[in-house]
Backbone as CSV, one residue per row, in Angstrom:
resi,resn,N_x,N_y,N_z,CA_x,CA_y,CA_z,C_x,C_y,C_z
1,ALA,132.126,38.944,19.671,131.991,38.826,18.226,133.366,38.773,17.548
2,ILE,134.318,39.553,18.064,135.659,39.573,17.475,136.289,38.180,17.564
3,ASN,136.138,37.533,18.690,136.686,36.184,18.856,136.069,35.213,17.857
4,ASN,134.775,35.330,17.629,134.109,34.453,16.668,134.642,34.664,15.260
5,VAL,134.932,35.898,14.912,135.493,36.195,13.591,136.887,35.577,13.471
6,PHE,137.717,35.756,14.507,139.075,35.211,14.481,139.104,33.694,14.359
7,THR,138.168,33.029,14.985,138.199,31.571,14.984,137.468,30.964,13.793
8,SER,136.928,31.790,12.927,136.275,31.279,11.722,137.307,31.093,10.613
9,PHE,136.961,30.319,9.612,137.856,30.087,8.476,138.187,31.402,7.771
10,LEU,137.180,32.216,7.501,137.407,33.478,6.790,138.183,34.479,7.635
11,GLY,137.886,34.539,8.914,138.523,35.516,9.783,139.890,35.098,10.275
12,GLY,140.141,33.794,10.297,141.430,33.299,10.765,142.457,33.181,9.662
13,PHE,142.096,33.615,8.454,142.997,33.536,7.297,143.596,32.137,7.185
14,THR,142.762,31.157,7.295,143.083,29.731,7.171,144.003,29.204,8.268
15,SER,144.163,29.945,9.366,144.994,29.467,10.474,144.255,28.367,11.211
16,SER,144.698,27.135,11.002,143.978,26.000,11.566,144.028,25.986,13.082
17,TYR,145.050,26.599,13.690,145.119,26.573,15.147,143.993,27.390,15.781
18,ARG,143.363,28.253,15.007,142.272,29.059,15.545,140.953,28.302,15.603
19,SER,140.804,27.278,14.767,139.504,26.619,14.696,139.551,25.100,14.809
20,ASP,140.724,24.515,14.687,140.829,23.060,14.740,141.288,22.658,16.133
21,PHE,140.567,21.797,16.760,140.874,21.443,18.138,141.403,20.022,18.252
22,ASN,142.164,19.594,17.252,142.796,18.284,17.265,144.302,18.458,17.376
23,THR,144.962,17.528,18.037,146.421,17.548,18.094,146.942,17.246,16.702
24,LYS,147.789,18.155,16.186,148.326,17.944,14.843,149.509,18.856,14.601
25,GLU,150.232,18.561,13.532,151.359,19.388,13.129,150.836,20.631,12.411
26,VAL,151.415,21.801,12.736,151.010,23.059,12.108,152.251,23.832,11.668
27,ILE,152.040,24.816,10.831,153.143,25.662,10.368,153.486,26.698,11.425
28,THR,152.467,27.255,12.038,152.684,28.248,13.085,151.541,28.175,14.083
29,ALA,151.808,28.639,15.270,150.797,28.683,16.323,151.262,29.686,17.376
30,PRO,150.345,30.275,18.092,150.748,31.179,19.169,151.057,30.383,20.435
31,PHE,151.681,31.036,21.407,151.906,30.462,22.736,152.681,29.151,22.662
32,VAL,153.780,29.161,21.931,154.534,27.946,21.669,155.620,27.743,22.727
33,MET,155.838,26.500,23.074,156.975,26.124,23.915,157.994,25.479,22.983
34,TYR,159.241,25.965,23.049,160.280,25.478,22.155,161.332,24.690,22.935
35,ARG,161.966,23.747,22.258,163.107,23.051,22.842,164.305,23.992,22.777
36,ARG,165.026,24.075,23.871,166.175,24.980,23.967,167.187,24.734,22.842
37,GLU,167.468,23.456,22.561,168.492,23.150,21.549,168.078,23.624,20.154
38,VAL,166.779,23.651,19.878,166.301,24.141,18.580,166.538,25.649,18.485
39,LEU,166.220,26.369,19.550,166.428,27.823,19.549,167.913,28.175,19.493
40,GLU,168.721,27.416,20.203,170.162,27.685,20.176,170.742,27.445,18.787
41,LYS,170.190,26.485,18.075,170.677,26.176,16.728,170.157,27.173,15.684
42,LEU,168.852,27.516,15.752,168.224,28.330,14.700,168.089,29.810,15.052
43,GLY,168.273,30.144,16.306,168.134,31.531,16.725,166.803,31.783,17.413
44,PHE,166.734,32.924,18.054,165.554,33.296,18.822,164.669,34.225,17.983
45,TYR,163.734,34.905,18.655,162.902,35.884,17.966,163.779,36.975,17.368
46,ASP,163.418,37.427,16.190,164.107,38.540,15.551,163.642,39.812,16.251
47,GLU,164.514,40.404,17.033,164.141,41.559,17.858,163.882,42.816,17.039
48,LYS,164.261,42.807,15.766,163.972,43.952,14.897,162.508,43.964,14.453
49,MET,161.881,42.809,14.564,160.484,42.694,14.128,159.559,43.017,15.297
50,LEU,158.685,43.988,15.097,157.705,44.327,16.131,156.451,43.480,16.007
51,TYR,156.162,43.020,14.793,154.967,42.225,14.526,155.362,41.055,13.631
52,GLY,154.782,39.903,13.868,155.055,38.744,13.038,156.286,37.962,13.451
53,GLU,156.885,38.336,14.576,158.105,37.656,15.005,157.858,36.183,15.352
54,ASP,156.646,35.873,15.798,156.327,34.477,16.118,156.267,33.633,14.839
55,PHE,155.644,34.172,13.800,155.592,33.442,12.524,156.999,33.275,11.962
56,ASP,157.821,34.321,12.064,159.193,34.262,11.566,159.962,33.118,12.231
57,LEU,159.893,33.036,13.549,160.598,31.979,14.267,160.033,30.607,13.907
58,ASN,158.722,30.487,13.891,158.106,29.210,13.538,158.452,28.800,12.108
59,TYR,158.519,29.765,11.217,158.872,29.493,9.825,160.301,28.963,9.742
60,ARG,161.220,29.595,10.472,162.613,29.140,10.473,162.726,27.740,11.078
61,ILE,161.931,27.462,12.092,161.933,26.135,12.719,161.467,25.083,11.716
62,ASN,160.380,25.374,11.001,159.898,24.438,9.971,160.933,24.245,8.871
63,LYS,161.544,25.340,8.433,162.551,25.259,7.376,163.779,24.483,7.847
64,GLY,164.034,24.525,9.153,165.162,23.804,9.730,164.900,22.314,9.903
65,GLY,163.714,21.875,9.499,163.397,20.458,9.565,162.701,20.013,10.843
66,TYR,162.347,20.966,11.684,161.656,20.640,12.925,160.150,20.797,12.732
67,LYS,159.391,20.292,13.666,157.936,20.356,13.569,157.356,21.130,14.749
68,ILE,156.229,21.760,14.498,155.475,22.438,15.552,154.175,21.672,15.710
69,LEU,153.929,21.241,16.908,152.756,20.425,17.200,151.729,21.260,17.957
70,LEU,150.510,21.284,17.444,149.415,21.985,18.106,148.840,21.059,19.174
71,GLN,148.801,21.544,20.398,148.207,20.790,21.493,147.016,21.600,22.017
72,PRO,145.824,21.299,21.532,144.657,22.101,21.876,144.231,21.998,23.344
73,LYS,144.742,21.023,24.065,144.380,20.888,25.475,145.191,21.818,26.372
74,ALA,146.242,22.424,25.813,147.030,23.380,26.585,146.148,24.589,26.910
75,ILE,146.261,25.075,28.099,145.442,26.218,28.521,146.295,27.478,28.466
76,THR,145.826,28.439,27.693,146.498,29.729,27.592,145.458,30.821,27.778
77,TYR,145.913,31.963,28.216,145.025,33.104,28.389,145.523,34.227,27.495
78,TYR,144.616,34.752,26.733,144.946,35.807,25.783,143.806,36.809,25.789
79,ILE,144.147,38.053,25.960,143.119,39.091,25.988,142.988,39.657,24.583
80,LYS,141.860,39.364,23.965,141.603,39.877,22.615,141.120,41.320,22.702
81,ARG,141.261,42.017,21.609,140.802,43.406,21.537,139.289,43.430,21.677
82,LYS,138.800,44.319,22.504,137.360,44.353,22.751,136.672,45.553,22.107
83,THR,137.449,46.591,21.807,136.830,47.754,21.184,137.120,47.741,19.686
84,LEU,136.274,48.392,18.947,136.441,48.461,17.495,137.751,49.158,17.135
85,LYS,138.077,50.214,17.861,139.316,50.956,17.613,140.541,50.053,17.796
86,ASP,140.560,49.270,18.870,141.676,48.359,19.119,141.726,47.238,18.083
87,PHE,140.560,46.783,17.654,140.479,45.749,16.618,141.071,46.266,15.311
88,ILE,140.744,47.496,14.939,141.272,48.098,13.713,142.792,48.209,13.796
89,LYS,143.302,48.678,14.928,144.755,48.784,15.113,145.425,47.415,15.014
90,GLN,144.800,46.412,15.623,145.350,45.066,15.596,145.422,44.527,14.170
91,MET,144.367,44.727,13.397,144.352,44.235,12.022,145.427,44.926,11.185
92,TYR,145.586,46.226,11.377,146.628,46.961,10.661,148.007,46.397,11.022
93,LYS,148.225,46.152,12.315,149.519,45.624,12.762,149.749,44.201,12.258
94,TYR,148.701,43.391,12.176,148.840,42.054,11.605,149.258,42.146,10.139
95,GLY,148.651,43.078,9.395,149.051,43.290,8.001,150.489,43.769,7.904
96,LYS,150.865,44.642,8.812,152.239,45.146,8.860,153.210,43.990,9.125
97,GLY,152.862,43.134,10.062,153.692,41.973,10.355,153.835,41.061,9.151
98,ARG,152.737,40.848,8.430,152.776,39.996,7.235,153.692,40.623,6.183
99,ALA,153.708,41.962,6.079,154.600,42.634,5.130,156.056,42.330,5.474
100,TYR,156.406,42.397,6.750,157.769,42.073,7.180,158.115,40.627,6.839
101,ILE,157.157,39.726,7.108,157.379,38.308,6.844,157.609,38.072,5.342
102,LEU,156.764,38.666,4.513,156.891,38.463,3.063,158.190,39.053,2.530
103,LYS,158.631,40.133,3.124,159.901,40.738,2.710,161.075,39.862,3.130
104,LYS,161.009,39.323,4.337,162.095,38.500,4.875,162.075,37.076,4.310
105,HIS,160.877,36.533,4.131,160.715,35.158,3.642,159.749,35.146,2.449
106,PRO,160.180,35.600,1.285,159.267,35.642,0.133,158.649,34.284,-0.202
107,ASP,159.358,33.211,0.111,158.833,31.879,-0.198,157.723,31.440,0.764
108,SER,157.419,32.280,1.757,156.309,31.972,2.682,154.961,32.439,2.128
109,PHE,154.994,33.086,0.969,153.766,33.620,0.389,152.765,32.514,0.101
110,LYS,151.504,32.777,0.429,150.414,31.862,0.089,149.365,32.653,-0.688
111,PHE,148.710,31.981,-1.594,147.702,32.604,-2.449,146.656,33.349,-1.620
112,PHE,146.328,32.831,-0.456,145.287,33.428,0.380,145.641,34.850,0.828
113,TYR,146.945,35.193,0.858,147.350,36.537,1.276,146.894,37.602,0.279
114,LEU,146.569,37.184,-0.936,146.090,38.152,-1.927,144.702,38.680,-1.569
115,SER,143.952,37.902,-0.819,142.578,38.270,-0.503,142.470,39.642,0.181
116,PRO,143.162,39.883,1.293,143.050,41.216,1.903,143.709,42.315,1.073
117,ILE,144.707,41.947,0.268,145.350,42.940,-0.599,144.343,43.432,-1.634
118,PHE,143.719,42.500,-2.353,142.715,42.880,-3.345,141.507,43.528,-2.691
119,PHE,141.167,43.068,-1.509,140.025,43.638,-0.795,140.245,45.133,-0.575
120,PHE,141.443,45.494,-0.139,141.758,46.902,0.081,141.824,47.662,-1.243
121,LEU,142.528,47.112,-2.223,142.704,47.820,-3.501,141.383,48.022,-4.245
122,CYS,140.507,47.030,-4.176,139.228,47.129,-4.894,138.308,48.191,-4.306
123,PHE,138.622,48.645,-3.126,137.846,49.717,-2.518,137.891,50.977,-3.385
124,PHE,138.941,51.122,-4.172,139.127,52.320,-4.988,138.550,52.199,-6.399
125,LEU,137.984,51.046,-6.721,137.407,50.849,-8.055,136.320,51.870,-8.414
126,PRO,135.449,52.267,-7.474,134.436,53.258,-7.863,135.027,54.568,-8.390
127,PHE,136.215,54.933,-7.916,136.850,56.148,-8.411,137.268,55.983,-9.875
128,LEU,137.616,54.746,-10.243,137.982,54.477,-11.633,136.755,54.419,-12.540
129,SER,135.580,54.376,-11.940,134.360,54.342,-12.761,134.161,55.659,-13.506
130,LEU,134.923,56.679,-13.132,134.902,57.928,-13.896,135.497,57.698,-15.289
131,ILE,136.382,56.717,-15.389,136.994,56.363,-16.673,136.071,55.415,-17.430
132,SER,135.592,54.398,-16.729,134.707,53.409,-17.338,133.818,52.819,-16.251
133,GLU,132.537,52.650,-16.579,131.623,52.122,-15.565,131.845,50.644,-15.265
134,ILE,132.681,49.987,-16.039,132.997,48.573,-15.759,133.630,48.431,-14.378
135,PHE,134.381,49.452,-13.960,135.024,49.407,-12.643,133.993,49.411,-11.520
136,LEU,132.907,50.121,-11.724,131.836,50.119,-10.726,131.201,48.737,-10.638
137,TYR,131.001,48.096,-11.762,130.437,46.742,-11.768,131.390,45.740,-11.113
138,LEU,132.682,45.885,-11.413,133.673,45.015,-10.767,133.641,45.189,-9.247
139,PHE,133.538,46.422,-8.822,133.459,46.730,-7.392,132.235,46.046,-6.770
140,LEU,131.089,46.210,-7.406,129.850,45.641,-6.867,129.890,44.110,-6.839
141,VAL,130.430,43.508,-7.880,130.514,42.041,-7.928,131.514,41.545,-6.885
142,TYR,132.689,42.156,-6.838,133.740,41.719,-5.916,133.262,41.813,-4.467
143,TYR,132.783,42.984,-4.075,132.329,43.148,-2.684,131.019,42.410,-2.429
144,GLY,130.221,42.203,-3.463,129.000,41.415,-3.308,129.318,39.977,-2.934
145,ILE,130.327,39.418,-3.583,130.754,38.049,-3.267,131.266,37.978,-1.825
146,PHE,132.079,38.947,-1.447,132.575,38.966,-0.064,131.431,39.155,0.927
147,PHE,130.505,40.039,0.591,129.378,40.251,1.503,128.608,38.950,1.732
148,ILE,128.356,38.230,0.672,127.630,36.960,0.806,128.417,35.987,1.686
149,ALA,129.710,35.857,1.424,130.547,34.947,2.221,130.587,35.375,3.688
150,PHE,130.781,36.670,3.929,130.846,37.173,5.302,129.498,37.016,6.005
151,PHE,128.424,37.292,5.275,127.092,37.188,5.863,126.753,35.735,6.201
152,LEU,127.067,34.819,5.293,126.812,33.397,5.562,127.616,32.909,6.767
153,SER,128.858,33.363,6.868,129.674,32.996,8.025,129.086,33.592,9.305
154,SER,128.566,34.809,9.209,127.936,35.455,10.372,126.654,34.737,10.784
155,ILE,125.913,34.239,9.808,124.713,33.445,10.118,125.126,32.186,10.873
156,ARG,126.176,31.553,10.388,126.678,30.338,11.051,127.073,30.627,12.498
157,ILE,127.773,31.744,12.704,128.175,32.138,14.055,126.944,32.418,14.910
158,SER,125.957,33.133,14.349,124.723,33.457,15.085,123.974,32.202,15.505
159,ILE,123.929,31.219,14.622,123.257,29.957,14.947,124.026,29.228,16.048
160,LYS,125.346,29.184,15.905,126.171,28.503,16.899,126.032,29.156,18.281
161,GLU,126.006,30.488,18.302,125.920,31.228,19.557,124.477,31.438,20.030
162,LYS,123.530,31.099,19.158,122.102,31.293,19.455,121.798,32.747,19.826
163,ASP,122.359,33.648,19.001,122.185,35.076,19.253,122.286,35.826,17.922
164,ILE,121.191,36.444,17.529,121.131,37.131,16.224,122.065,38.340,16.153
165,ARG,122.502,38.843,17.288,123.409,39.998,17.281,124.755,39.677,16.624
166,PHE,125.060,38.395,16.520,126.321,38.016,15.893,126.310,38.219,14.378
167,LEU,125.178,38.612,13.826,125.162,38.991,12.407,126.052,40.208,12.174
168,SER,126.347,40.943,13.244,127.252,42.090,13.153,128.666,41.664,12.767
169,CYS,128.957,40.375,12.864,130.273,39.878,12.446,130.537,40.200,10.981
170,THR,129.481,40.357,10.194,129.637,40.722,8.785,130.483,41.985,8.669
171,CYS,130.177,42.981,9.484,130.934,44.242,9.466,132.373,44.027,9.940
172,LEU,132.549,43.179,10.952,133.896,42.927,11.465,134.790,42.279,10.414
173,TYR,134.219,41.402,9.601,134.993,40.804,8.509,135.480,41.881,7.541
174,PHE,134.584,42.803,7.169,134.977,43.883,6.258,136.105,44.705,6.868
175,ILE,135.977,45.043,8.135,137.006,45.830,8.828,138.319,45.058,8.876
176,GLU,138.228,43.775,9.205,139.432,42.947,9.298,140.190,42.934,7.974
177,TYR,139.502,42.619,6.898,140.156,42.513,5.593,140.699,43.863,5.122
178,PHE,139.925,44.916,5.314,140.342,46.235,4.843,141.620,46.688,5.543
179,PHE,141.641,46.637,6.866,142.790,47.170,7.599,143.994,46.233,7.577
180,TYR,143.767,44.938,7.492,144.875,43.998,7.296,145.513,44.281,5.942
181,GLY,144.682,44.439,4.918,145.188,44.754,3.579,145.939,46.068,3.542
182,LEU,145.401,47.079,4.204,146.063,48.385,4.263,147.433,48.254,4.923
183,GLY,147.487,47.577,6.069,148.761,47.403,6.774,149.772,46.642,5.946
184,LEU,149.319,45.618,5.253,150.215,44.800,4.439,150.754,45.603,3.256
185,ILE,149.872,46.236,2.510,150.293,46.970,1.307,151.185,48.156,1.663
186,TYR,150.715,48.992,2.587,151.475,50.200,2.948,152.874,49.850,3.445
187,ASN,152.959,48.883,4.332,154.253,48.560,4.923,155.148,47.773,3.978
188,TYR,154.581,46.978,3.091,155.420,46.286,2.100,156.041,47.307,1.147
189,ILE,155.248,48.275,0.721,155.779,49.339,-0.150,156.848,50.132,0.593
190,LYS,156.575,50.453,1.846,157.524,51.205,2.680,158.846,50.437,2.842
191,LEU,158.777,49.139,3.033,159.980,48.317,3.179,160.737,48.175,1.871
192,THR,160.026,48.256,0.765,160.634,48.065,-0.542,161.346,49.327,-1.032
193,LEU,160.805,50.477,-0.666,161.409,51.746,-1.143,162.661,52.126,-0.392
């Protein structure tokens, strides 16, 4: 189920390499082979970065005028997190990596990154309903919209996999957005202070 969430549009945070199986130019991709002369000119992985170092290098390569080509026929092996606990840790670390990237490359910001940030922050709206009940309504509308989107995506996955148990992906989407948002916000604030 975790793999299905990652390869979906909502779960992949618009990363086309997760769901598009055509050869094409991309901004970033995992498991990349680089030309030696490009690395010698632009530098290698930033060893200070524990998370997001691949995006950082790919971003510098794109900024340097080079292209990254997605070759979907390449065979790679990657062990995805299989337990919920490991999935939560991974999402937090992905958010942490994005915080480093945004701090180092502010111009890499995309509107879509606001989604997990607001997703995490809106979790606290019910507490503000003590001031005004409008916050409770905002909470219900905001998460209601996400629930519908996540549920529809889970239905699509269930149909594709021919297994109703994949409706559980709805919960995985909530976990993904919440902990990615937490990792991004907490670590961006930590880096800024």
